[in-house]
C-alpha positions in Angstrom: 92.3 128.9 129.1 95.1 127.3 127.1 94.4 123.6 126.3 97.3 121.2 126.4 97.4 118.7 123.5 99.6 115.7 123.0 100.1 114.9 119.3 100.0 111.1 118.7 101.5 110.6 115.2 100.7 107.4 113.4 103.6 106.4 111.1 103.0 102.8 110.3 101.7 103.0 106.7 103.5 101.2 103.8 102.5 103.6 101.0 102.4 100.8 98.4 100.7 103.0 95.8 103.8 105.3 95.8 106.2 102.5 94.9 109.0 102.3 93.8 110.0 105.4 95.9 108.0 104.2 98.9 109.3 100.8 100.0 109.0 98.5 103.0 112.4 99.8 104.3 111.5 103.5 103.8 107.8 104.2 103.3 106.4 107.3 101.9 106.2 109.3 105.1 110.0 109.4 105.3 110.4 110.9 101.8 110.2 114.4 100.4 107.3 114.3 98.1 106.6 118.0 97.8 107.9 120.9 99.8 111.3 120.9 101.5 110.8 118.3 104.2 109.6 114.7 104.4 105.9 114.2 105.1 106.8 113.0 108.6 108.9 116.1 109.4 106.2 118.4 108.0 103.6 116.7 110.2 105.7 117.1 113.3 106.5 120.7 112.5 102.8 121.7 112.5 102.1 120.3 116.0 104.9 121.9 118.0 104.8 124.9 120.3 101.9 127.1 121.4 99.3 128.7 119.2 96.8 130.9 121.0 94.2 128.7 122.8 96.2 125.5 122.3 99.6 124.3 123.4 101.2 121.2 121.9 103.2 119.0 124.2 106.0 116.6 123.1 104.6 114.1 120.6 104.0 110.4 120.9 105.0 108.5 117.7 103.4 105.1 116.9 105.1 103.1 114.2 106.2 99.7 113.0 109.3 98.5 114.9 111.2 98.5 111.6 111.1 102.3 111.5 112.4 103.1 115.0 115.7 104.4 113.8 114.1 106.4 110.9 111.7 108.0 113.3 114.4 109.0 115.7 116.5 110.5 112.9 113.5 112.4 111.5 112.6 113.8 115.0 116.2 114.8 115.5 116.2 116.6 112.1 113.1 118.4 113.1 114.6 119.4 116.5 111.8 117.6 118.5 112.2 115.4 121.5 109.4 112.8 121.7 107.4 111.9 124.8 107.5 108.3 123.6 108.0 106.2 120.5 105.7 103.2 120.5 106.9 100.3 118.4 104.3 97.9 116.9 105.4 94.4 116.0 102.8 94.1 113.3 100.0 96.2 111.6 96.7 96.2 113.5 95.1 99.3 112.0 94.1 102.4 113.9 91.7 101.3 116.7 94.4 99.5 118.6 96.8 102.3 118.0 94.3 104.8 119.3 93.8 102.9 122.5 97.5 102.7 123.1 98.0 106.4 122.3 95.3 107.3 124.8 96.9 105.2 127.5 100.4 106.5 126.9 99.2 110.1 126.8 97.3 109.6 130.0 100.6 108.6 131.7 102.3 111.8 130.3 99.6 114.3 131.3 96.2 113.2 132.7 94.6 116.6 131.8 95.8 116.9 128.2 93.8 116.0 125.1 95.2 113.7 122.4 95.4 114.7 118.7 95.7 111.4 116.7 96.9 112.1 113.2 98.7 110.3 110.3 102.3 111.1 109.5 101.7 111.1 105.7 99.1 113.8 105.0 99.6 117.3 103.5 98.2 120.3 105.3 99.1 123.6 103.6 97.1 126.0 105.8 98.5 125.4 109.3 96.8 128.4 110.9 93.4 127.1 109.7 94.3 123.7 111.0 95.1 125.1 114.5 91.9 127.1 114.4 89.9 123.9 113.7 91.7 122.1 116.6 90.9 125.0 118.9 87.2 124.7 118.0 87.2 121.0 118.5 89.1 121.2 121.8 86.0 122.9 123.4 84.1 119.6 122.9 86.8 117.0 123.0 86.6 116.2 126.7 83.2 114.7 126.4 83.2 113.8 122.7 85.5 112.2 120.2 86.1 114.9 117.6 87.1 114.2 114.0 87.9 116.7 111.2 86.0 116.8 108.0 87.7 118.5 105.1 85.6 120.7 102.9 85.6 118.9 99.5 87.2 120.8 96.6 86.2 118.2 94.0 84.2 115.0 93.6 86.9 112.7 94.9 86.2 109.0 94.9 89.3 108.0 96.8 88.3 109.4 100.2 85.6 108.4 102.7 83.0 111.0 103.5 81.3 112.3 106.7 77.7 113.4 106.7 77.4 116.5 108.8 74.5 116.6 111.3 73.1 119.1 113.8 75.2 122.0 115.0 76.6 121.5 118.5 78.5 124.8 118.8 80.6 127.3 116.8 81.9 125.2 113.9 81.3 121.9 115.6 78.6 119.4 114.5 77.2 116.0 115.3 77.9 113.3 112.8 75.0 112.1 110.7 76.8 109.2 109.0 80.1 107.8 107.7 80.2 107.0 104.0 82.7 104.7 102.3 84.6 105.7 99.2 81.7 106.6 96.8 81.2 106.1 93.1 81.8 109.1 90.8 78.1 109.9 90.6 77.6 109.8 94.3 80.7 111.9 95.0 79.4 114.5 92.5 76.0 114.5 94.3 77.8 115.0 97.7 79.6 118.0 96.2 76.5 119.5 94.7 74.3 119.0 97.8 76.9 120.0 100.4 76.6 118.6 103.9 79.4 116.1 103.4 83.1 116.4 104.1 86.1 114.2 103.4 87.1 112.1 106.3 90.6 113.2 107.1 91.3 110.4 109.7 92.4 112.9 112.3 90.9 112.7 115.9 90.9 114.8 119.0 89.8 113.3 122.3 90.4 113.0 126.0 92.0 109.6 126.8 89.3 108.7 129.2 86.5 109.4 126.7 88.0 107.4 123.9 88.7 104.4 126.1 85.2 104.4 127.5 83.6 104.4 124.0 85.1 101.2 122.7 81.9 99.4 123.6 81.4 96.4 121.3 85.1 96.7 120.4 86.3 96.3 124.0 88.4 93.3 123.0 90.6 95.6 120.9 91.0 98.0 123.8 91.8 95.3 126.3 94.3 93.6 123.9 96.0 96.8 123.2 96.3 97.8 126.8 97.6 94.3 127.7 100.3 94.6 125.0 101.2 98.0 126.4 101.3 96.7 130.0 103.8 94.0 129.1 105.9 96.3 126.8 109.6 96.6 127.0 110.7 100.2 127.7 114.1 101.7 127.0 114.4 105.5 127.0 111.7 106.9 124.8 111.1 103.6 123.1 108.1 101.4 124.1 108.3 98.0 122.4 104.8 96.5 122.6 104.5 92.8 123.6 104.5 91.0 120.3 102.5 87.9 121.4 99.7 90.0 122.8 99.7 92.7 120.2 99.5 90.3 117.2 96.4 88.6 118.7 94.4 91.9 118.6 91.6 92.1 116.0 92.6 94.6 113.3 90.0 97.3 112.7 90.1 101.1 111.9 89.0 103.4 114.6 86.1 104.6 112.4 84.5 101.2 112.4 85.5 100.0 115.9 84.3 103.2 117.7 83.2 106.2 115.6 80.4 104.5 113.8 79.0 103.2 117.0 79.4 105.9 119.6 76.8 108.6 120.4 79.6 110.9 121.5 81.2 111.7 118.1 81.5 115.2 116.6 83.0 116.7 113.5 84.7 120.0 112.8 84.4 120.9 109.1 87.5 122.8 107.9 89.3 124.0 104.8 93.0 123.4 105.7 94.6 122.6 102.3 94.5 118.9 103.2 95.5 115.9 101.0 96.0 112.3 101.7 99.1 111.6 99.5 98.0 108.2 98.4 98.9 108.0 94.8 101.2 109.4 92.2 98.3 111.2 90.5 97.8 113.0 93.8 101.5 113.9 93.9 101.1 115.4 90.4 98.1 117.4 91.5 99.9 118.8 94.5 103.3 119.5 92.8 104.6 122.7 91.1 104.4 122.3 87.4 106.0 123.8 84.3 104.0 125.8 81.7 102.9 122.5 80.0 101.6 121.0 83.3 104.6 118.7 83.8 105.7 118.0 87.4 109.4 117.3 87.3 111.8 116.0 89.8 115.4 115.0 89.1 117.2 114.6 85.7 114.4 114.9 83.2 114.4 116.0 79.5 111.0 117.0 78.0 110.0 117.6 74.4 106.4 118.4 73.4 105.0 116.7 76.5 102.2 117.8 78.8 100.6 117.1 82.1 103.0 114.3 83.2 104.6 113.4 86.5 108.2 112.7 85.7 110.4 111.8 88.7 113.9 110.3 88.7 116.1 109.4 91.6 119.1 108.8 89.4 118.7 107.6 85.8 117.8 110.2 83.2 114.2 110.3 82.0 113.6 111.6 78.5 110.1 111.9 77.1 108.7 113.3 73.8 105.1 113.7 72.5 103.4 112.1 75.6 100.8 113.4 78.0 99.1 112.4 81.2 101.7 109.8 82.2 103.4 108.9 85.4 107.0 108.0 84.9 109.0 107.2 88.1 112.5 105.8 88.1 114.5 104.6 91.0 117.4 102.2 91.4 114.8 99.5 92.2 112.4 99.9 89.3 110.9 102.1 86.6 107.1 102.5 86.3 105.2 104.0 83.4 101.4 104.3 83.8 98.6 106.6 82.6 97.8 109.1 85.4 94.2 107.9 85.5 95.5 104.4 86.4 97.7 105.5 89.2 96.0 103.0 91.6 97.4 100.2 89.5 100.9 100.9 91.0 100.1 98.7 94.0 99.3 95.7 91.8 102.5 96.5 89.7 104.5 96.3 92.8 103.1 92.8 93.6 103.9 91.7 90.0 107.5 93.1 90.3 108.1 91.0 93.4 107.7 87.9 91.3 110.4 88.8 88.8 
């Protein structure tokens, strides 16, 4: 039997670690940061149409109200008509968003599952992704299924999922959720196996998710109240600002997944990456023979393993290695690749100038 799935695409992130390309007016998901399309368009394109045991319905997009026009333009460029565009007046993390996505999806199709996923991730193996979704769909009516990416290195920038007892073919109970580990702990996870990166992608039936808020029922009730009093015009659903801003901010992992007994994980190897830093962009990018990832007008002499990106001004480098150099009309940043996380702090300092 073919399972209908409504993608619910979260597009509210600011992407501050990819400044100065990612800005408040146009965050990272609306930029081309590898490949031919923006991260948002690439996300939409992998959850359209029918693929064997699963059939994707029109997506729901959930985003900050500032990005409504951008979302509509990106959807039009992808040739996709949304079921709804839910506009958030302020960030409240993913628990409130998940509750709203469940309620909106239930109005669209009571029998469909919901695939809640971020708009700013990379997935290079779409068939493997669809296969993982199909495995999870067999359990997602009674469980909240998440996807655990098989680690390829001892990454410290991701949360981890401890994989528990097998529930079925390729589907497991969750033993534990682990925060971003130290390098030593990440290396131990990699050596021991039994742990997967937490991709922050969820598959569930709306009824099941809404039932499992438990101790976080205040988040669910606040979210549903903001939705009930929303202003609707065409595909746009503008959440009630007064009610939504009063909701306690919490990620879905903490509000629900760490507390429910109905969680499950599908380990998968789908070519996944959370594009959260310029060093990650370097790792994912095509490179020249010396390991330089180049975008825009760039001149290189005896340089290696650099990310060199210009959106206008010429970048010229010689005799340097392992640097991030990004130039836009707003700012130029130069940092060692191993200090890519400092870009967020640099952005804050730049705002004082």
